[in-house]
N, C-alpha and C positions, 0 to 999 in steps of 0.2 A: 377407843379415842386415844387419837397417838396428835398428839402436843398439849404442854402444859402452860401454851398464854394464855392471856386473858382471852380468845374467844375460845381455846379447847375447855378452858375450864368453867367458862357461866355455860358451855354448853352440853359437859357434863353433867355438870350441877343442873339438869333444866332437866333433859334425860336423868338421871338416876332420882330424880324426885315424880317421875311421872311414871315410874313403876318400874324405866327402865334399866338390865343388874350391867351397869357401867364398871370399866377396866380403865385408867386415867394411864398414860403413857410415855412418858418423854423424861432423858436425862437430867444426872444430876446434875442443879446449878450452884453456884457461888450463893449466899445469901450478900443480895448489895449492903444489909447494916453491919455486915463483915468488915467490912470495904474501909480502910481511915480515911480519912480527911486527906489530904494529899495524895492518894494513892489513883490510881490509874482498874477500868474494867471495861474486860468486852462482858456484852451480856444478853439477854433478850429484849428489843425491843415495848415488851409489855412493862417490866420494870423499870424504862428508863425514858420513856414517853413525858411527854408536856403535862399529863390527866386532860386535859382540854377536851369537855366536848363538843364538839366541832360542826358542827348541828348547821354551821354558816357556807360550810362547802360543800356546796350542790357542784360549785363547777370544778371535773375533774381537771388535772393537767395536761392532758393530753387534748387540746384547745392551739387554732393555729395563735392566737394571741400569746399562748405563754412559749407556743415554738418558734416566733417570729423576736422575741425578745429575749429568747437562751441562751444568745450571743455575750450582750450587754448583764444575765445576775452570773458568768461564773466566775469561781472562788479568785481567780487570778486575776479576774478584775474587780474586787473585794463583796460578791455577788455569793450566793449560798449554792451554787446549781456547781456539781466538780465529777468530771468522769475519773475513773480509775484508766489515766493512759496510761500507762505501761502496759494491762492487763486490754488490751478494746473486745477482746472476743467474748467479756463478758456483759460487756453494755452495747455493741455491737450491728448486734443481729438484735436485739430486744429495741432499738431506736430504729431500727427503719420501723417496724410493728408500729408504735409508738407514730411516726409520722402521721405513717394510713390510718391509726385512730384517731388521729384531729381531723379527719371531714367525718368522722360520727361526735362531735363536740356534742353537738344541740342534744341526740337522744342520747349520750353518755349523762348529760345536764337532767336530763329528764326521769331518767331513772334513778340518779344520786340521789333526786329529788324527794322520790318516790320514799326509797327503803329510807332516808337521813328525817322523815316527816316525825317519824314517832320514832323517833332518836333518843333524848330524850327523855318522854312516859317512861318508856323500856327501862330505860337507867332506874329510874324511880322506883320502878315493880319491881326492882329486880332489891337495890334498895331495904324496902319496905322484903319484903320476904327472907332475908337478910336479918331482919332486925337492928338495923342498918342505916339510920334513912339520916346519917350525917356525911354515909359515903357521899352523896351527891352532894354539892353545892350547885345552886341555881339560880346565882347572883347572876347570870354572865360574864363576857368578857371589853377584855377593852382593846384600843384601837388608838395608837398613840403616833405624830408628825414629829418632827421638831426644828425641822427645815419650812419654812410659812410658803416657799414657794412646793413643794410636793405636799400641803397642807390642803393651799388651796386649788391643785389640779384632785385630791385624791377627794377632796370636799364636793369636785363638779361634777366625778367620778359616776354613775348609776351601778347600784349595787345588786347582785343576784343572790339572796343569800335566803332563799328557802322558808324555812316558820321562823326563820330569827330576823329579829328588826331592827335594827342601824336605829340613832342615834347620837347627835351631838354630843360630847361627852358634858354633862354635867360642868359649869365654872364649877363650884365647889372642888369635885371630882381636880379637873385641870390644874388647881391653885394647887393643894393637895401631894398631886404626882408632882408637878414639877418643882415645890417646897422643898421635893425630899431626892430631887434630880438636880448631875451638873450644871446640867443646860435646859431651860423652860421647855413647857411642849405652845408648839405654833396651834394647837390643835387637837380634836382628837371625834374616836367615836364611843359609845357604850351599844353593846349588844345585849340584847333580849333571848332568849331560848336555848343558848347555847348555858353553858359548866363547864363546873371537875369533878376533877375525882377526889379528896380531898389526900387521895396520898396511892399510887401507880400498887403498891409492895401491899400497906396495910389491905388494900381492893384484894389482891389475888391470894395473900394470905385465909382474907374471910372467903372469899370461892373457896376456895382449897380443906379449911375445916369444915366448913356450909354441905360440901360433897362429902367427904367421908362418916360429919356425922349423919348423914343420910341415908349410906352402907354403902356408898362407893369405895372403892376399890386402887391405891394408886401402885404403880410399879415401876421405879427409878429407872429407866432401864429408855435408851433410844430405842424404836424399830430399823431394823436395815435392811426389812424386805416383804414384800407381802405373797401369800402366793395366789397365783395365776389365775385363779377365779375366787381374789382381793377374800379368802374367809379368810387366812394363817398368816396371823404376824410375826419372824421371827424377827427377838431378840435381841441386840448386841451379844450377849454373855449367851448365841444358843437359841434358848428354851425358846417355846411359840409356845402362843396361843391361839385358837380357834374360841372364832367370832358370827355370828350371826347377821349384822352388821356393822362393817369399818367405817367410822368418820376421822376423814383427814384434815388435822386440823394445822402441821406441823410447820406453819410461816413456809419459811424458802425449802428450807428441808420435802415441801409437797412436791416440789419438783421433781425429786431424787424419784422419792420412794415410786411417783408416774412413770415415772420410767422403767425402772424393773416389770414394769404393768405392755411394755409397748406405747404407751400414753404417752405427751407432751402434753404441759402445758408453761406458755410463755413468764415464766416472775421469776424478777431479778432482787441482788439487796437493795436497798434503796435504802443506806448509809444513814442514820440521822448520830448527833453530837451532843454534849450537854456538857454543863458545869454545876454543882452543886453544889453549896456550902451556908454557913450559919452566918444567921443575921442577925447583930444588936439589937435590934430597935424593929416597936408593930412594922407589921404589911397589912393593911388593913385589905388591899387593893388586888379584886381577883385576878384572873391571868392574864396578860398585859401583852400584847402585841407592838414592837417597836417595829413597824412597817420599812422603813428608810432601808435598818440595819439584819432583814428579814428575823429576827428572832422571837421570842415569845420565853415571858420569864412568868414560874407560877412557883406559888407561895404552898410549901407541906409544913404544919408549926411552926418551926425554927428553921425550917430550912429555906432557902431560896433555890431556883433553877432555872441555868438558861438552857433554851434546846435552841437549835439549829440544824438545817444542810441537806441539803436532798443531793449524798449522792453517789451515786451508780457505780460498784466496785464486785468482785471478786467476795461474798458474803465470809472469809476465811481470810485475805486479805488483811494486810498488817493497821491497824486505825491508823492514821492521817494527821499525826498529832499538830499538824500546824494549824488544825481544824482548832483543836483544846485553846492552843496562842490565839488565835483569831475571836472567839470569845473570850477569854479571858481581857482581849483590847474594849468588846462591847461591853463590858461590867467596868472597865474602870474608863471608859471616856466615860460611860452614863451616870456613875457616880452611887452605883449600885451600893447599900451597904454592905461589905463585907467584913465578918469576923472569927471566921479561920480559913486554911488553910482551904482549897478547891480540891473535890473530889470527882474523878470525869468518869465521862460513858461514852462508849461508843454500839450500839446492835446496827442489826440489818432489819429493815421492815418490807415482807412480800408483797412484791405490788406487778402490776399486771402493766403489759402497752398500753391499753384501755383506759385506766387509771379505774377497775372497777371490779369488787370483788367476785371471785367464783363459791358459787353456795348453788351446791348440788348435787345430782350423781350423774356420774356416764355412761352412756353406752357404753350397750355389755360389759354391764358392768354393777347389779342394779344390786348388791347393797354394800356397796361403797361410795360414799356421802362425801363432798369437796367441798369442807371450809376454808379457802384461804386465799391472799391476793388481795387483802382489804390497805396496804400497802398507810399512808397516817393514819389511813380512819379505822384504824382496828381497832381501840379501846372504841371508842368513839361508836361501836356500829357490834359491840360484841354485844352487849343483850337481843338486840333485836333479832342478830343474825343465830344466836342461841333459837326464840324463839320459831323462828325460820325452819330452821333443823328438828325442831320437833315433831312440826304440822306434818315435813317431809319423812321423820322418825316411824311416826303413824298411818304414813299411806297417804295424806293427804298431798294437793300440790296448789300453794299460796300462792294468787295471783300474783300478774309483774315479778314473777322472777326470773323470765323470757331473757334481757342485756347481762343475767347472771353467772347464766347456764355450760358451765365450768368447760362444755365443745365446740362451746364458740374458736376458740386459734383454730382449729379443727381433731386434736383430738387426738387421734394417729400418730405416730411415726414413721 
């Protein structure tokens, strides 16, 4: 198993518990809890996400409506979308595929709806097996508007939310939330059948502890290349591991390893940013989306985290500190309770042009299984992906996987 993010760890745990002998490989990472408030760090998306189990996001971003609205969503105009303008090679070829994928938006929505329909139950099943039901908070989430005109338009707009259900935010919640903010809310929605993990870092640790407790082996080394038949993995230190099956869940790095096999997968680094800080008052609300700001605020114990931005660039490009400054402006303008310096994070989500993940084998490489490209739904879909991966490792072919075929973009270089 290559990749120590949320998808890799859940799949490794599922396979180890099912009787496979699993070695999990990924490079040593800096522990986010070692980062002081006031500092900044770059790390995996699995550590820095909003913790939101987003079963409502059945519409992929590759839609005509998103394409037409993209200019006004740009960072330079106050939005959350940005491109690495100095490095067009990082995103221009991918963007052309994205444009073509918008013609298949309806099929993409059907495919995501199928995959997301069991996402929250899969998280609950996983938490129960970890003997940690507290890891999953199924109170749903909130969406809020402060501008009355924007709220009126949103309230009239039909929503496609899959198994999630949106209703007007209860008046007592609206008033309680308005009382915590600098400006009152004009309106909002409450979503049911969505959720949150109690803490992404605690969740990742629980998965790793369960994996090693079940006999799984962890190798803290990056995989530098795979043999032509994808049966031998060479580590960064030169050592090799021979495997009967290799599962590739290395995030954006999946594309690099596939290129070494003469295969292609058009993954891009979709980079997100967050601020995290300690708050000085109880925060009883589930994840809260401020729609006009494209900002989600999540509570993890005594910490609040504000997350935003869809930035397409090279994975190794330096963080854009303007993004953190913009997040700080949002936090101050909203009047959120702040009782410590901010801790800053940036990380890259692996995203494919049609905004559907790649789940399955590649033609001609029967012992290689790809699990990548989940984008902003990596945390949401991790347990469901692990269940599908286990079926594939057992030689079964679950229904409905056609739209997620890793070879759908051609596959060969």
